[in-house]
C-alpha positions as CSV (number, residue, x, y, z in Angstrom):
1,M,87.1,94.6,59.2
2,S,85.6,97.1,61.7
3,L,85.6,95.7,65.2
4,R,83.0,96.5,67.8
5,V,84.3,96.1,71.4
6,L,82.6,96.6,74.7
7,C,85.1,97.1,77.6
8,I,83.9,96.7,81.2
9,T,86.2,97.8,84.0
10,S,86.1,99.2,87.5
11,H,88.9,101.6,87.9
12,S,90.5,102.5,84.5
13,D,94.0,103.7,85.3
14,R,95.8,105.9,82.9
15,P,97.4,103.1,80.7
16,E,94.0,101.4,80.5
17,A,92.2,104.6,79.6
18,E,94.7,105.6,77.0
19,T,94.4,102.1,75.5
20,F,90.7,102.6,75.0
21,I,91.3,106.0,73.4
22,G,94.1,104.6,71.2
23,L,91.9,101.7,70.0
24,H,89.1,104.3,69.2
25,K,91.5,106.4,67.2
26,A,92.6,103.2,65.3
27,G,89.1,102.7,64.1
28,V,87.8,100.2,66.7
29,E,84.2,100.9,67.8
30,V,84.9,100.9,71.5
31,E,82.4,101.5,74.2
32,V,83.5,101.6,77.9
33,M,81.3,100.8,80.9
34,C,82.8,101.7,84.3
35,P,81.9,103.5,87.6
36,P,81.3,107.2,87.1
37,D,84.0,108.1,89.7
38,A,86.7,106.2,87.8
39,P,89.8,108.5,87.8
40,H,89.9,108.8,84.0
41,Y,86.2,108.7,83.2
42,R,86.2,112.3,82.0
43,R,89.3,111.8,79.9
44,I,87.8,108.8,78.1
45,E,84.5,110.7,77.5
46,E,86.3,113.9,76.2
47,A,88.3,111.7,73.7
48,G,85.0,110.8,72.0
49,V,84.8,107.2,73.4
50,P,81.2,106.2,74.3
51,I,81.2,105.6,78.0
52,T,78.4,104.4,80.3
53,P,78.3,104.4,84.1
54,L,78.2,100.9,85.5
55,V,78.9,99.6,89.0
56,F,78.5,95.9,89.9
57,K,77.2,95.3,93.4
58,G,78.6,91.8,93.5
59,R,79.8,88.7,91.6
60,F,76.3,88.3,90.2
61,D,74.4,91.6,89.9
62,W,71.3,90.5,88.0
63,E,70.1,94.0,87.2
64,K,73.5,94.9,85.7
65,I,73.7,91.6,83.9
66,R,70.4,92.4,82.1
67,L,71.8,95.8,81.2
68,V,75.0,94.4,79.8
69,R,73.1,91.7,77.9
70,E,70.7,94.3,76.4
71,R,73.7,96.4,75.3
72,L,75.4,93.3,73.7
73,K,72.3,92.4,71.8
74,K,71.4,95.9,70.7
75,K,74.9,96.9,69.4
76,G,76.0,93.4,68.2
77,Y,79.5,93.7,69.7
78,D,82.1,91.3,68.4
79,I,84.2,91.3,71.5
80,L,83.5,91.7,75.2
81,H,86.7,92.7,77.1
82,L,86.4,92.3,80.9
83,F,89.0,93.9,83.1
84,N,88.4,92.6,86.7
85,N,86.7,89.7,88.6
86,K,83.2,91.2,88.9
87,A,83.3,92.3,85.3
88,A,84.3,88.8,84.3
89,S,81.6,86.9,86.2
90,N,78.8,89.3,85.3
91,G,79.9,89.8,81.8
92,I,80.3,86.1,81.0
93,F,76.9,85.4,82.3
94,A,75.4,88.3,80.3
95,S,76.9,86.9,77.1
96,Y,75.4,83.4,77.2
97,G,73.9,82.4,73.9
98,L,75.3,85.4,72.1
99,P,78.0,85.3,69.4
100,V,80.5,87.4,71.1
101,K,84.2,86.7,71.8
102,I,85.3,87.0,75.5
103,V,88.6,88.5,76.5
104,C,89.6,88.8,80.2
105,Y,92.4,90.8,81.8
106,R,94.5,89.4,84.7
107,G,96.8,91.7,86.7
108,I,98.2,89.6,89.6
109,V,99.8,86.2,90.0
110,G,97.9,83.4,91.6
111,N,94.4,83.1,93.3
112,V,93.2,81.0,90.4
113,S,92.8,77.3,90.8
114,F,91.1,74.3,89.2
115,F,89.5,73.6,92.6
116,D,88.1,77.1,93.0
117,P,84.5,77.5,91.7
118,A,85.0,81.3,91.3
119,S,87.9,80.6,88.9
120,W,85.5,78.6,86.6
121,M,83.2,81.6,86.6
122,T,85.9,83.9,85.3
123,Y,89.4,83.0,83.8
124,L,88.9,79.3,83.5
125,H,85.4,79.5,82.0
126,P,85.2,77.7,78.7
127,K,83.5,80.7,77.1
128,V,86.6,82.9,77.6
129,D,88.6,83.0,74.4
130,R,91.7,84.9,75.7
131,V,93.2,86.0,79.0
132,V,95.4,89.1,78.7
133,C,98.2,88.8,81.3
134,V,99.9,92.0,82.3
135,C,103.2,90.2,82.8
136,E,104.9,87.0,81.7
137,A,104.9,85.7,85.3
138,I,101.1,85.6,85.3
139,R,101.0,83.8,81.9
140,R,103.5,81.2,83.3
141,H,101.4,80.7,86.3
142,F,98.4,79.7,84.1
143,L,100.5,77.5,81.9
144,E,102.0,75.7,84.9
145,M,98.7,74.8,86.4
146,S,97.9,71.1,86.2
147,L,95.1,68.7,87.0
148,L,95.8,65.0,86.6
149,G,98.4,65.9,84.0
150,M,96.1,68.2,82.1
151,H,97.1,71.8,81.3
152,L,95.4,74.9,80.1
153,P,95.7,75.7,76.3
154,A,98.8,77.9,75.8
155,E,97.1,80.0,73.1
156,K,94.5,81.2,75.5
157,F,97.0,83.2,77.5
158,V,98.7,86.3,76.1
159,T,101.1,88.7,77.7
160,I,100.5,92.4,76.9
161,Y,102.4,94.9,79.1
162,K,100.5,98.0,80.1
163,G,102.0,100.9,78.2
164,H,103.1,104.3,79.4
165,D,104.3,107.6,78.2
166,L,107.0,109.6,80.1
167,S,105.0,112.8,79.6
168,W,102.5,111.5,82.1
169,Y,105.1,111.6,84.8
170,N,106.6,115.1,84.7
171,Q,105.5,116.1,88.2
172,P,108.0,118.1,90.2
173,A,109.6,116.4,93.1
174,A,107.8,116.9,96.4
175,D,109.3,118.7,99.5
176,L,109.8,115.8,102.0
177,S,110.5,118.2,104.9
178,E,106.8,118.2,105.7
179,F,107.2,114.6,106.8
180,G,110.2,115.3,109.0
181,V,112.8,114.1,106.5
182,P,116.0,116.1,107.1
183,D,118.1,117.7,104.4
184,G,120.9,115.5,103.1
185,A,119.1,112.3,104.0
186,F,119.3,109.3,101.6
187,V,115.6,108.6,101.3
188,V,114.2,105.1,100.6
189,G,110.6,105.4,99.4
190,C,108.0,102.7,99.5
191,V,104.5,103.0,98.3
192,A,102.1,100.2,99.3
193,N,99.2,99.3,101.6
194,D,100.0,97.2,104.6
195,R,99.3,93.6,103.5
196,P,101.4,90.6,104.4
197,R,102.4,89.9,100.8
198,K,103.8,93.4,100.3
199,G,106.7,92.6,102.7
200,L,106.8,95.9,104.6
201,H,108.1,94.0,107.6
202,V,111.1,93.0,105.5
203,L,111.9,96.6,104.7
204,I,111.7,97.6,108.3
205,D,113.9,94.7,109.3
206,A,116.5,95.7,106.7
207,A,117.3,98.8,108.6
208,R,119.1,96.8,111.3
209,Y,121.7,95.8,108.7
210,L,122.6,99.4,107.8
211,P,125.6,101.1,109.4
212,E,124.8,103.6,112.1
213,D,126.5,106.4,110.1
214,A,124.4,105.9,107.0
215,P,122.0,108.9,106.7
216,V,119.2,106.6,105.4
217,H,115.6,107.6,106.1
218,F,112.5,105.7,105.0
219,L,109.4,107.3,103.5
220,L,106.4,105.0,103.8
221,V,103.5,106.0,101.6
222,G,100.0,104.4,101.9
223,N,97.8,102.9,104.5
224,M,100.5,101.6,106.9
225,N,99.0,102.1,110.3
226,S,98.4,98.5,111.4
227,E,99.2,97.7,115.0
228,T,101.7,95.0,114.0
229,L,103.6,97.3,111.7
230,S,103.6,100.2,114.2
231,E,105.0,97.9,116.9
232,Q,107.8,96.7,114.6
233,I,108.7,100.3,113.8
234,E,108.6,101.3,117.4
235,Q,110.9,98.4,118.4
236,S,113.5,99.3,115.7
237,P,116.5,101.3,116.7
238,W,115.9,103.3,113.5
239,R,112.3,104.2,114.5
240,E,113.0,107.9,114.2
241,R,114.0,107.4,110.6
242,F,110.7,106.0,109.4
243,H,108.2,108.6,108.1
244,R,104.7,107.5,107.4
245,T,102.6,109.8,105.1
246,G,99.4,107.9,105.1
247,F,97.3,107.7,101.9
248,R,98.5,110.1,99.2
249,T,97.4,111.0,95.7
250,D,100.8,112.4,94.8
251,A,102.9,109.3,95.0
252,P,104.9,109.9,91.8
253,S,106.0,113.3,93.1
254,L,107.0,111.7,96.4
255,M,109.0,109.0,94.7
256,A,110.7,111.6,92.4
257,A,112.0,113.2,95.6
258,C,113.4,109.9,97.0
259,D,116.9,108.5,96.3
260,T,115.4,105.0,95.6
261,S,112.0,103.4,95.4
262,V,111.6,100.0,96.9
263,L,108.9,97.3,96.7
264,P,109.8,94.5,99.0
265,A,106.9,92.2,97.9
266,L,106.9,88.6,98.9
267,K,104.6,87.2,96.2
268,R,101.8,87.7,93.6
269,E,103.0,91.0,92.1
270,G,101.8,91.8,88.6
271,L,103.4,94.7,87.0
272,P,103.6,97.2,89.9
273,K,102.5,100.7,89.0
274,V,104.6,102.4,91.7
275,I,107.8,100.9,90.3
276,I,106.9,102.0,86.7
277,E,106.1,105.5,88.0
278,S,109.3,105.7,89.9
279,M,111.4,104.5,86.9
280,A,109.6,107.0,84.7
281,Q,110.6,109.8,87.1
282,G,114.3,108.6,86.9
283,T,114.4,107.3,90.5
284,P,116.4,104.1,90.8
285,V,114.4,101.1,92.0
286,I,114.8,98.0,94.1
287,V,112.3,95.1,93.7
288,T,112.1,91.5,94.8
289,D,112.1,88.5,92.4
290,S,108.3,88.4,92.8
291,G,105.8,88.1,90.0
292,G,106.4,90.5,87.1
293,S,108.6,93.0,89.0
294,P,111.9,91.8,87.5
295,E,110.4,92.0,84.0
296,L,110.4,95.8,84.4
297,M,114.2,96.1,84.4
298,I,117.6,94.5,83.6
299,D,119.0,93.6,87.0
300,G,122.1,95.7,87.9
301,E,121.6,98.0,84.9
302,S,118.1,99.6,85.0
303,G,117.2,98.5,88.6
304,L,118.1,96.0,91.3
305,V,116.4,92.7,92.1
306,V,116.8,91.0,95.4
307,P,115.3,87.7,96.8
308,P,111.9,88.1,98.4
309,G,112.0,88.1,102.2
310,D,115.8,88.7,102.4
311,S,116.3,91.7,104.7
312,R,120.1,91.6,104.5
313,A,120.1,91.5,100.6
314,L,117.7,94.5,100.6
315,A,119.9,96.4,103.0
316,E,122.9,95.7,100.8
317,A,121.1,97.0,97.7
318,I,120.1,100.2,99.5
319,L,123.7,100.7,100.7
320,S,125.1,100.1,97.2
321,L,123.0,103.0,95.9
322,W,123.9,105.3,98.8
323,K,127.7,104.6,98.4
324,D,127.7,105.3,94.7
325,P,125.7,108.5,93.9
326,A,126.9,108.7,90.3
327,G,126.1,105.1,89.6
328,S,122.7,105.4,91.3
329,S,121.9,108.4,89.2
330,A,123.0,106.6,86.0
331,M,120.8,103.6,86.9
332,G,117.8,105.9,87.4
333,E,118.4,107.4,83.9
334,R,118.7,103.9,82.4
335,G,115.6,102.8,84.1
336,Q,113.7,105.8,82.7
337,Q,114.9,105.0,79.2
338,H,114.0,101.3,79.7
339,I,110.4,102.3,80.4
340,A,110.4,104.7,77.5
341,E,111.6,102.1,75.0
342,N,110.0,98.9,76.2
343,F,106.7,99.8,77.9
344,R,105.2,102.3,75.4
345,I,101.5,102.9,75.2
346,D,101.5,102.6,71.4
347,K,102.9,99.0,71.7
348,T,100.0,98.1,74.1
349,I,97.4,99.5,71.7
350,S,98.9,97.7,68.6
351,R,99.3,94.4,70.5
352,T,95.7,94.6,71.8
353,L,94.4,95.3,68.3
354,E,96.4,92.3,67.0
355,L,94.8,90.1,69.7
356,Y,91.4,91.3,68.7
357,R,91.9,90.6,65.0
358,G,93.4,87.2,65.8
359,L,90.1,86.1,67.3
360,F,88.4,86.0,63.9
């Protein structure tokens, strides 16, 4: 059976783009609609996948809803795959009365509720046939939701990890001296934007549990210039060891130059891209037991997992890697191998194809 699938997205990261291309190569008639400035728009187009510029202005963009509906009716698509909130609300509305299966993608834990009207216009909408969860933690969240003893149907939620290929991450390690990091420093890298759930304050607080003679420096990559965070850094006795780079497009190269990559998130993580990129580069990682982060590794073997919000535990994890360079290096190698074996793009493509076929 030849499947015709219309995919609507907003960003299209590399794993997502390669999934579209892989499905196309597998014989699925895939069309993609996304903003023209999406980072892999040209890559999708050059691979022969039909792609159309589309930008939703809001949750209900009537002009774009009409455009999507016309495309669904004209091409007779079997499946409409929606990759973000705006795509879901607009796409579902555009599909009313049409015999098309609806698949939605969910990439973070939480922010879905029986009492939230927006949830019923997206992931909880009766017209949605399947929700692809990027990690098992998201799927569990849906299955644990309850209203007067009623639960959501388990078969509606499917975990499919985003797949990768180590060849995507062969960038050379960056020179960290431009950020004031001295030679011989043990560098703790962290890529995030300053939001409360990212736990950056926990990472800064962890510095006070480090011995004074530990040559640990922190490389903070992303938008981290809030007044609250700046004050916390300034009040830290380790303030000279925090180096903020601002927003960067070369985060994988920066993490490749670090001795460990840390994500101190407090909640709602999906399958964090920065941790996957760091592991693919062979950099040992430390994450919190938040969302899907622990699913990326075997604790103590291919990465370290600490409780969220525990500054002391985070400091101890950092020290354990600094004190054991050989063990740290081996952990980085095992983490790289773990990504290569368990988070492959071909698995994502085959599982997505299996999901599509199971709808009929």
